[in-house]
C-alpha positions as CSV (number, residue, x, y, z in Angstrom):
1,M,-1.3,17.6,0.2
2,T,-4.4,19.8,0.1
3,V,-3.8,21.2,-3.4
4,S,-5.3,18.8,-6.0
5,P,-4.9,18.8,-9.9
6,T,-8.0,16.8,-10.0
7,V,-10.1,19.4,-8.3
8,R,-8.4,22.2,-10.2
9,R,-9.3,20.4,-13.5
10,R,-13.1,20.3,-12.4
11,R,-12.9,23.9,-11.4
12,L,-11.4,24.9,-14.7
13,A,-14.0,22.8,-16.6
14,A,-16.8,24.6,-14.7
15,E,-15.4,27.9,-15.4
16,L,-14.9,27.3,-19.2
17,R,-18.5,26.0,-19.4
18,R,-19.6,29.2,-17.6
19,L,-17.5,31.7,-19.7
20,R,-18.6,30.1,-23.1
21,A,-22.2,30.3,-22.2
22,Q,-21.7,33.9,-21.1
23,A,-20.1,34.7,-24.3
24,E,-23.0,33.0,-26.1
25,V,-20.7,30.8,-28.0
26,T,-21.4,27.1,-29.0
27,Q,-19.1,24.2,-28.5
28,Q,-18.9,24.0,-32.3
29,Q,-17.8,27.6,-32.7
30,A,-15.2,27.2,-29.8
31,A,-13.9,24.1,-31.5
32,A,-13.5,26.0,-34.9
33,H,-11.7,28.7,-33.1
34,L,-9.3,26.3,-31.7
35,G,-9.0,24.1,-34.7
36,C,-10.1,20.9,-33.0
37,T,-13.2,18.8,-32.7
38,Q,-16.3,19.6,-30.7
39,A,-15.6,16.4,-28.7
40,K,-12.3,18.0,-27.3
41,I,-14.1,21.0,-26.1
42,G,-16.5,18.7,-24.5
43,R,-13.8,16.8,-22.7
44,F,-12.2,20.2,-21.5
45,E,-15.7,21.2,-20.2
46,T,-16.3,17.8,-18.4
47,A,-13.0,17.5,-16.7
48,K,-12.2,14.4,-18.8
49,R,-9.1,16.1,-20.0
50,S,-6.7,18.8,-19.0
51,P,-6.3,21.6,-21.7
52,S,-3.0,23.0,-22.3
53,V,-2.3,26.5,-21.2
54,G,-2.2,27.6,-24.8
55,D,-5.6,26.1,-25.4
56,V,-7.0,27.9,-22.5
57,S,-5.4,31.2,-23.5
58,A,-6.9,30.9,-27.0
59,L,-10.4,30.2,-25.6
60,L,-10.1,33.1,-23.2
61,D,-9.2,35.3,-26.1
62,F,-12.3,34.1,-27.9
63,Y,-14.5,34.5,-24.9
64,G,-13.3,38.2,-24.4
65,V,-11.8,37.4,-20.9
66,E,-9.2,39.8,-19.7
67,G,-7.4,41.1,-16.6
68,C,-7.1,39.4,-13.3
69,E,-9.7,36.8,-14.2
70,R,-7.8,35.7,-17.2
71,D,-4.6,35.5,-15.0
72,Q,-6.3,33.4,-12.5
73,L,-7.7,30.9,-15.1
74,I,-4.3,30.7,-16.7
75,N,-2.7,29.7,-13.3
76,L,-5.7,27.3,-12.8
77,A,-4.8,25.7,-16.1
78,R,-1.2,25.2,-15.1
79,D,-2.2,23.7,-11.7
80,A,-4.7,21.3,-13.3
81,R,-1.9,19.8,-15.3
82,K,0.4,19.1,-12.4
83,R,0.9,15.8,-10.9
84,G,-0.5,15.1,-7.5
85,W,1.6,13.6,-4.8
86,W,-0.4,10.2,-5.4
87,H,1.2,9.8,-8.9
88,S,4.1,8.0,-7.3
89,Y,1.6,5.3,-6.4
90,S,0.4,4.9,-10.0
91,D,1.9,1.3,-10.2
92,V,-0.9,0.2,-7.7
93,L,-3.4,2.9,-8.1
94,P,-6.3,2.2,-10.6
95,E,-7.2,5.1,-12.8
96,W,-10.7,5.2,-11.4
97,Y,-9.4,5.3,-7.8
98,E,-6.9,8.0,-8.8
99,T,-9.9,10.3,-9.3
100,Y,-11.2,9.8,-5.9
101,V,-7.8,10.3,-4.2
102,G,-7.5,13.6,-6.1
103,L,-11.0,14.6,-5.1
104,E,-10.4,13.7,-1.4
105,A,-7.0,15.7,-1.4
106,E,-9.0,19.0,-1.5
107,A,-12.2,18.2,0.1
108,S,-13.4,20.4,3.1
109,S,-15.5,17.8,4.6
110,I,-16.3,14.1,4.2
111,H,-19.4,12.4,5.4
112,T,-19.2,8.7,5.1
113,Y,-21.1,5.4,5.8
114,E,-19.3,2.1,6.2
115,S,-21.2,-1.0,7.2
116,E,-18.5,-3.7,7.4
117,A,-15.2,-2.0,7.8
118,I,-13.5,1.0,9.6
119,P,-13.2,3.8,7.1
120,G,-9.8,4.1,5.4
121,L,-9.0,7.5,6.8
122,L,-9.3,6.1,10.2
123,Q,-7.4,2.7,9.9
124,T,-4.2,1.7,11.5
125,R,-1.5,0.2,9.3
126,E,-1.8,-3.4,10.6
127,Y,-5.7,-3.1,10.0
128,A,-5.3,-1.7,6.7
129,Y,-2.9,-4.4,5.7
130,A,-5.1,-7.2,6.8
131,I,-8.4,-5.9,5.2
132,T,-6.4,-5.1,1.9
133,K,-4.9,-8.6,1.8
134,A,-8.4,-10.1,2.4
135,T,-10.0,-8.1,-0.3
136,L,-7.3,-8.2,-3.0
137,I,-7.0,-11.9,-3.2
138,K,-4.5,-12.2,-6.1
139,A,-2.4,-9.2,-5.1
140,S,1.3,-9.6,-4.1
141,D,2.7,-8.8,-0.8
142,S,4.5,-5.8,-2.5
143,E,1.4,-4.5,-4.0
144,I,-0.6,-4.8,-0.8
145,S,2.2,-2.9,1.1
146,R,2.2,-0.2,-1.5
147,R,-1.6,0.2,-1.4
148,V,-1.5,0.4,2.5
149,D,1.3,3.1,2.3
150,L,-1.0,5.1,0.0
151,R,-3.8,4.9,2.5
152,I,-1.6,6.0,5.4
153,Q,-0.4,9.0,3.1
154,R,-4.1,9.8,2.6
155,Q,-4.6,10.0,6.3
156,Q,-2.8,13.3,6.4
157,R,-6.1,14.8,5.5
158,V,-7.2,13.9,9.0
159,T,-4.1,14.1,11.1
160,G,-2.0,16.8,9.3
161,E,-2.3,20.5,8.8
162,N,-5.5,22.0,7.4
163,P,-7.5,18.8,8.1
164,L,-10.9,18.2,6.7
165,E,-13.9,17.7,8.7
166,L,-14.9,13.9,8.9
167,W,-18.2,12.5,10.0
168,A,-18.4,8.8,9.8
169,V,-21.3,6.4,10.6
170,V,-19.9,2.9,11.0
171,G,-21.9,-0.4,11.2
172,E,-21.5,-2.2,14.5
173,A,-20.4,-5.2,12.5
174,A,-17.2,-3.3,11.9
175,L,-16.5,-3.3,15.5
176,R,-17.1,-7.0,15.7
177,R,-15.4,-8.4,12.6
178,R,-12.0,-9.5,13.6
179,V,-10.0,-8.2,10.8
180,G,-6.4,-9.4,11.4
181,G,-7.3,-11.1,14.6
182,P,-8.5,-9.9,18.0
183,G,-5.1,-7.9,18.7
184,V,-5.3,-6.0,15.5
185,L,-9.0,-5.1,16.0
186,R,-8.4,-4.0,19.6
187,R,-5.5,-1.8,18.7
188,Q,-7.8,-0.4,15.8
189,L,-10.5,0.5,18.2
190,E,-8.0,2.1,20.6
191,H,-6.9,4.2,17.6
192,L,-10.4,5.2,16.9
193,L,-10.8,6.4,20.5
194,K,-7.7,8.7,20.1
195,L,-9.1,10.0,16.7
196,V,-12.5,11.0,17.9
197,Q,-11.0,13.3,20.3
198,L,-10.0,15.5,17.6
199,P,-12.5,18.4,17.0
200,H,-12.9,17.8,13.3
201,V,-13.6,14.0,13.7
202,T,-17.0,12.7,14.6
203,L,-17.9,8.8,14.6
204,Q,-21.2,7.3,15.3
205,V,-22.0,3.4,15.5
206,M,-25.1,2.1,13.8
207,P,-26.2,-0.8,16.0
208,L,-27.0,-4.1,14.5
209,D,-30.6,-3.9,16.3
210,A,-31.4,-0.6,14.8
211,G,-33.4,-2.2,12.1
212,A,-33.6,-1.3,8.3
213,H,-32.2,2.0,7.2
214,P,-31.8,3.9,3.8
215,A,-28.2,2.9,3.3
216,Q,-28.8,-1.0,3.1
217,A,-27.6,-0.8,-0.4
218,G,-24.0,-0.2,0.8
219,P,-21.3,2.3,1.8
220,F,-20.9,5.8,0.2
221,V,-18.8,8.8,0.6
222,I,-19.9,12.5,0.4
223,L,-17.2,14.9,-0.5
224,R,-17.9,18.6,0.0
225,Y,-15.8,21.7,-1.0
226,S,-15.5,25.1,0.5
227,N,-15.0,26.9,-3.0
228,R,-18.6,27.3,-4.4
229,I,-17.3,26.7,-7.8
230,D,-16.2,23.1,-6.9
231,P,-19.3,20.8,-7.1
232,D,-19.8,18.3,-4.2
233,V,-19.8,14.9,-5.3
234,V,-21.0,11.4,-3.9
235,Y,-18.6,8.4,-4.4
236,L,-19.6,4.8,-4.6
237,E,-17.2,2.0,-5.0
238,T,-17.1,-1.6,-6.2
239,H,-14.4,-4.0,-6.7
240,V,-13.9,-3.1,-10.3
241,G,-14.5,0.5,-10.3
242,G,-16.0,3.8,-8.8
243,L,-19.1,5.8,-9.5
244,Y,-19.2,9.5,-9.2
245,L,-22.5,11.3,-8.6
246,E,-22.9,15.1,-9.1
247,R,-26.4,15.9,-10.0
248,E,-28.1,18.0,-7.5
249,V,-31.0,15.4,-7.0
250,E,-28.4,12.7,-6.3
251,L,-26.5,14.8,-3.8
252,A,-29.8,15.8,-2.1
253,N,-30.8,12.1,-1.9
254,Y,-27.4,11.1,-0.1
255,M,-27.3,14.1,2.1
256,T,-30.8,13.2,3.3
257,M,-29.7,9.5,3.7
258,M,-26.7,10.6,5.8
259,D,-29.0,12.9,8.0
260,H,-31.2,9.8,8.6
261,L,-28.1,7.7,9.4
262,R,-26.9,10.3,12.0
263,A,-30.3,10.6,13.7
264,H,-30.7,6.8,14.1
265,A,-27.2,5.9,15.0
266,V,-25.8,5.8,18.5
267,D,-24.6,9.5,19.4
268,P,-20.8,10.1,19.5
269,D,-20.5,9.7,23.4
270,G,-22.6,6.5,23.2
271,S,-20.5,5.2,20.4
272,V,-17.3,5.9,22.4
273,E,-18.8,3.6,25.2
274,L,-19.7,0.8,22.5
275,M,-16.0,1.0,21.5
276,Q,-14.8,0.8,24.9
277,Q,-17.0,-2.1,25.7
278,R,-15.8,-3.9,22.7
279,I,-12.2,-3.4,23.6
280,G,-12.9,-5.0,27.0
281,E,-14.3,-8.0,25.2
282,L,-11.2,-8.3,23.2
């Protein structure tokens, strides 16, 4: 579950851009060699389309790439065209969110802020069902169940082998909003207390009386990667689509925002005490 065609496609795109620039070849020249349009080369280099192994081989010939590097890139092209494990959920998985699941699958760490709900990777099944049913007003029970199944599968990135590092700052409102009723919320908070004992999971609560902070505009996710070739990305979600930010200035802004949130939220031990107190109230 930690091998992602989405990430491999982005990595291949970055390498094709680098190699073309290194060979001092324009997109127009690469397109002429391949017998295609410049737009097609552009889609390869922005990861909007996975090139065939034949196309990659032809481009590597044109760029003069040989030996081990060539073999590695050919294998990368093959991996980029495979289907991720999440493909079986394509009936309920919007294309824009499929990209996020693919990025999450190979991330080495996630830093996230959620103001109103428990982050999806930390949700219990019944909490996930209740919040999905509340947000997808027109969805059928079968669609809701399928989406919850997908969310539970994604949680292998936290509880399975080779887990990512997860640091979440959660608004106090999420601890108080009775999603699914008091029993569901209580069991959700008890689940959180178990997860924060994992060495790679950190959770902090942003109290309601903390005042204004930089993330007032809403939740965000920062996905980071151990391979230097894979660019980090910020993900913002709405009801109708997702936005992916990759420019250095955008990443720097959100990393600074996350640092601010961590500094002003209750520390991890104090956050555990808040959750225990809330459980007692329920």
